[in-house]
C-alpha positions in Angstrom: 32.9 -20.6 -20.3 34.9 -21.5 -23.0 33.8 -20.8 -26.7 32.3 -23.3 -27.8 30.0 -23.1 -24.5 29.0 -20.0 -25.2 27.9 -20.4 -28.8 25.8 -23.4 -28.1 24.4 -21.4 -25.0 23.6 -18.8 -27.3 22.0 -21.5 -29.6 20.2 -22.9 -27.1 18.5 -20.0 -25.9 17.9 -18.4 -29.3 20.4 -15.1 -28.4 22.8 -13.1 -30.5 26.3 -14.8 -30.0 29.6 -12.7 -30.2 32.7 -14.8 -29.9 34.4 -12.1 -28.2 32.2 -11.2 -25.6 33.4 -11.9 -21.8 30.1 -11.0 -20.1 28.3 -13.7 -18.2 24.7 -14.2 -20.5 21.6 -14.1 -18.5 18.5 -15.1 -20.0 15.1 -13.7 -19.0 12.3 -16.2 -19.4 9.4 -15.8 -21.7 6.8 -15.2 -19.3 8.4 -12.3 -16.5 5.5 -12.4 -14.2 5.2 -13.6 -10.4 1.1 -14.7 -11.0 1.8 -16.9 -14.1 5.9 -18.3 -13.6 6.7 -17.2 -10.2 9.7 -19.6 -10.1 11.2 -18.5 -13.6 11.0 -14.4 -12.5 12.7 -15.0 -9.1 15.4 -17.4 -10.6 16.2 -14.5 -12.7 16.3 -12.2 -10.1 18.5 -14.6 -7.7 20.7 -15.0 -11.0 21.0 -11.3 -11.4 22.0 -11.0 -7.4 24.5 -13.9 -7.3 26.2 -13.1 -11.2 26.5 -9.5 -10.8 26.2 -8.5 -7.1 27.8 -10.7 -5.5 30.0 -12.5 -7.6 30.9 -9.0 -9.1 30.7 -10.3 -12.4 29.9 -8.0 -15.4 26.7 -9.7 -17.0 24.4 -8.8 -20.4 20.8 -9.4 -19.7 19.1 -11.0 -23.0 15.2 -9.6 -22.4 14.7 -10.5 -26.6 12.6 -13.9 -25.4 10.0 -12.2 -23.1 6.5 -12.4 -24.4 4.5 -12.0 -21.5 5.3 -9.5 -18.9 3.1 -7.9 -15.4 4.0 -5.1 -14.0 5.0 -6.3 -10.4 7.3 -8.5 -12.5 9.3 -5.5 -14.3 9.4 -3.5 -11.4 11.3 -6.4 -9.5 13.5 -6.3 -12.0 14.0 -2.5 -12.5 14.8 -2.4 -9.0 17.3 -5.3 -9.2 19.1 -3.3 -12.1 18.8 0.2 -10.2 20.6 -1.3 -7.2 23.6 -2.5 -9.4 23.7 0.2 -11.7 24.1 2.9 -8.4 26.2 0.8 -6.0 28.8 -1.1 -7.7 28.6 0.8 -11.8 26.4 1.0 -14.9 28.5 -0.8 -17.3 28.4 -4.0 -14.9 25.2 -5.2 -16.1 23.9 -4.6 -19.9 21.1 -5.8 -21.6 19.1 -5.9 -24.8 15.6 -4.8 -25.9 12.4 -7.6 -26.3 11.6 -8.0 -29.6 8.1 -8.4 -29.0 6.7 -4.8 -29.9 3.9 -4.7 -27.6 5.9 -5.8 -24.4 8.7 -3.5 -25.3 6.3 -0.7 -25.8 4.5 -1.7 -22.0 8.2 -2.1 -20.2 8.8 1.8 -22.1 5.7 3.2 -20.6 5.8 1.7 -17.3 9.5 3.4 -16.9 11.7 1.0 -17.0 14.0 1.8 -19.3 14.0 6.1 -17.8 14.5 4.6 -14.4 17.6 2.5 -15.6 18.7 6.1 -17.8 18.2 3.8 -21.1 16.6 5.2 -24.0 13.9 3.0 -25.7 13.2 1.7 -29.1 11.3 4.7 -30.5 9.9 3.4 -33.6 7.8 0.5 -31.1 7.6 2.7 -28.3 6.1 5.9 -30.3 2.8 3.5 -31.0 -0.3 4.2 -29.0 -2.6 2.1 -28.5 -6.2 3.7 -26.4 -6.9 0.3 -24.8 -3.4 -0.1 -23.0 -3.1 0.8 -19.5 -1.9 4.4 -18.9 1.5 3.9 -16.3 2.4 6.4 -13.6 5.8 5.6 -14.1 8.3 3.9 -12.3 9.5 5.8 -9.3 11.9 5.4 -6.4 12.8 7.1 -2.9 14.3 6.6 0.4 12.3 7.6 2.5 8.2 8.4 3.1 7.1 11.1 0.9 3.5 12.1 1.9 3.3 14.8 -1.0 3.3 12.0 -3.3 0.4 9.8 -1.8 -1.6 13.0 -1.6 -0.4 14.3 -5.5 -1.3 10.8 -6.5 -4.7 10.7 -5.2 -5.4 13.7 -6.3 -4.3 12.8 -9.4 -7.0 10.1 -9.2 -9.9 12.0 -8.2 -12.1 13.1 -11.4 -10.9 11.3 -13.9 -11.3 7.8 -12.1 -12.8 7.8 -9.1 -14.9 10.3 -6.8 -13.7 9.6 -2.8 -15.9 11.0 0.4 -13.4 12.4 3.0 -12.7 9.5 5.4 -12.1 7.0 1.8 -9.6 9.9 0.7 -7.7 9.9 4.1 -7.7 6.1 4.2 -6.0 5.7 0.4 -3.7 8.4 1.3 -2.8 7.0 4.9 -2.3 3.5 3.1 0.2 4.7 0.3 2.2 6.1 3.2 2.5 3.3 5.4 3.6 1.6 1.9 6.6 4.0 1.7 6.6 3.8 5.7 6.7 0.2 6.1 10.4 0.3 3.8 11.8 2.3 6.4 10.3 1.2 9.9 10.3 -2.7 9.5 12.0 -3.9 5.7 15.1 -3.1 7.0 15.8 -4.0 11.0 19.4 -2.8 12.4 22.2 -4.8 12.4 20.7 -6.7 9.7 23.6 -7.3 7.3 24.2 -7.6 3.4 21.1 -5.4 2.8 20.9 -3.9 -0.3 19.8 -0.1 -0.9 18.2 0.4 2.4 15.0 2.1 3.2 14.7 2.7 -0.9 11.2 1.8 -2.5 10.1 1.2 -5.4 6.5 2.2 -6.8 4.2 2.1 -9.8 0.8 2.3 -10.6 -1.5 2.2 -13.7 -5.1 2.5 -14.9 -6.8 0.5 -17.5 -9.2 2.0 -19.2 -11.0 -1.0 -20.6 -11.2 -2.6 -17.4 -11.9 0.9 -15.6 -9.1 0.0 -12.7 -6.5 1.0 -10.9 -3.3 -0.9 -9.3 -0.7 0.1 -7.3 2.6 -1.8 -6.6 5.6 -1.6 -3.9 8.6 -3.0 -3.8 11.7 -3.2 -1.5 14.3 -5.5 -1.0 13.7 -5.4 3.1 14.4 -8.9 5.3 10.6 -9.4 3.6 7.0 -9.5 5.8 7.6 -13.6 7.6 11.0 -11.9 9.4 9.3 -8.9 11.3 7.1 -10.5 12.9 8.4 -11.1 17.0 7.1 -14.8 17.8 4.9 -12.9 20.4 3.1 -10.7 17.5 2.9 -13.7 15.7 1.4 -16.1 18.2 -1.2 -13.4 19.8 -2.5 -13.0 16.1 -2.7 -16.4 15.4 -4.5 -17.6 18.5 -7.3 -14.8 17.8 -7.9 -16.5 14.5 -7.8 -19.7 15.9 -10.6 -19.1 18.4 -12.9 -17.7 15.2 -11.7 -20.9 13.6 -9.7 -19.5 10.5 -6.7 -20.8 10.7 -5.2 -24.3 11.4 -2.1 -24.5 14.2 0.9 -24.8 12.4 4.0 -25.9 14.1 6.3 -23.8 11.5 4.3 -21.3 10.3 4.9 -20.7 6.2 5.7 -17.6 4.8 2.5 -17.4 3.4 0.7 -17.9 6.8 3.0 -15.1 8.6 2.0 -12.7 5.5 -1.9 -13.2 6.5 -1.2 -12.9 9.9 0.7 -9.2 9.4 -2.0 -8.4 7.4 -4.4 -8.9 10.1 -2.4 -7.4 13.2 -4.7 -4.2 13.7 -7.8 -5.8 12.4 -7.4 -8.5 14.7 -7.1 -6.2 17.6 -4.2 -7.7 18.7 -1.9 -4.8 17.0 -0.8 -1.1 17.7 -3.2 1.6 16.4 -0.4 2.0 14.1 1.2 -0.7 12.6 -1.1 -2.4 10.1 -3.2 0.1 9.5 -2.5 0.0 5.7 -3.4 -3.0 5.3 -6.7 -2.8 7.2 -7.7 0.6 4.9 -6.6 -1.8 1.5 -9.2 -4.3 2.5 -11.8 -2.0 3.2 -11.0 -0.8 -0.1 -11.5 -4.4 -1.6 -14.9 -5.2 0.6 -16.5 -1.1 -0.3 -15.4 -1.1 -4.2 -17.0 -3.1 -6.9 -14.7 -5.4 -7.4 -10.8 -5.6 -6.1 -7.7 -7.5 -4.9 -4.6 -7.0 -2.5 -1.8 -9.0 -3.3 1.0 -9.4 -0.9 4.4 -11.0 -2.0 6.8 -11.6 0.6 10.1 -13.8 0.4 8.4 -17.5 -0.3 5.1 -17.1 0.2 1.5 -14.7 -1.5 -1.0 -14.2 0.3 -4.0 -12.7 -2.0 -7.3 -11.2 -0.2 -10.5 -10.7 -2.0 -13.7 -9.7 -0.8 -15.4 -13.6 -1.5 -12.2 -14.6 0.4 -8.6 -14.9 1.2 -5.5 -17.8 -0.2 -2.2 -18.3 0.8 0.3 -20.3 -1.3 3.8 -20.8 -0.9 7.0 -21.3 -3.3 10.0 -23.0 -3.6 11.9 -20.0 -4.7 12.3 -16.5 -2.6 11.7 -13.1 -4.6 13.9 -11.8 -1.4 12.1 -8.9 -0.9 8.3 -7.5 -0.5 6.1 -6.5 -3.3 3.0 -5.0 -2.0 -0.1 -5.0 -5.1 -3.2 -3.1 -4.5 -5.6 -3.5 -7.6 -9.5 -2.2 -7.0 -12.5 -0.8 -9.5 -15.5 0.8 -8.8 -18.6 2.5 -10.8 -19.5 5.6 -8.6 -18.3 7.3 -5.4 -16.5 5.1 -2.8 -17.7 5.5 0.3 -15.9 4.9 3.8 -17.3 5.6 7.2 -15.8 4.8 10.3 -18.2 2.0 12.6 -20.0 3.6 15.2 
């Protein structure tokens, strides 16, 4: 980019202009959120991949103008930056801090800067608001860790929820399966061009003002729609159509394929293992006072609530999978096996 072009780009996007800078300029949208700005958020992730990971061009990521964030979107961004810093080099992608102090403080408490081994702005991040969410800082691993799931659930008991034995077992199991799915399904052998195989990223947060818990997982795999075999999908859809829940589609969209995957165990067409986690997540949503399961994979979004489910398809692609699970409940969460 020529000198005048770089200067005009800086003016247009309201970012600092450095005449000596030779890095590509990547500007994050003001709303970094998959729910409210899916296309803008996934476009940012794709630009990072294309410029730095594929194009091998050093870049500066401008977070200066970010005014609104969502944990799942920041988790996906952190994963992209982590991938580059650990596969190509830490100097290939640098960045600026958000000007918005509350956004900067939230990203610091989420663990964005810690995961990337970057020091946050202490003046902003040392402030404390008792109504702000409490975060389990971002962390990542490349295999299922039952101990992590068990310790996480143990930390919730007595602080937010009381669980009966089966509810605790199912909650731990759902977390373990979310980790295990990355290893077993997200990175099929022989698939080219996958980055950081079998690695997953996780976050969780508790909102004191709403008394609810949210857990989010992200992986950079092929996406749920690409892991369902044709025979499996046909069996699921046939079962659901017989119940009047899905219309026939000559070419199922990503969101329909995600919805089918979450039904793989519930419909009775799947194995005893695959899909168990989604089944348990839905049971928690149905049992608790309020809750939602949101699954975003490639170009599709599937949302499940106790009063119904919804699918949305997008133009851009996430390029992986996010499973986000929220629930709120007053009193003890009790699950029982069907008689």
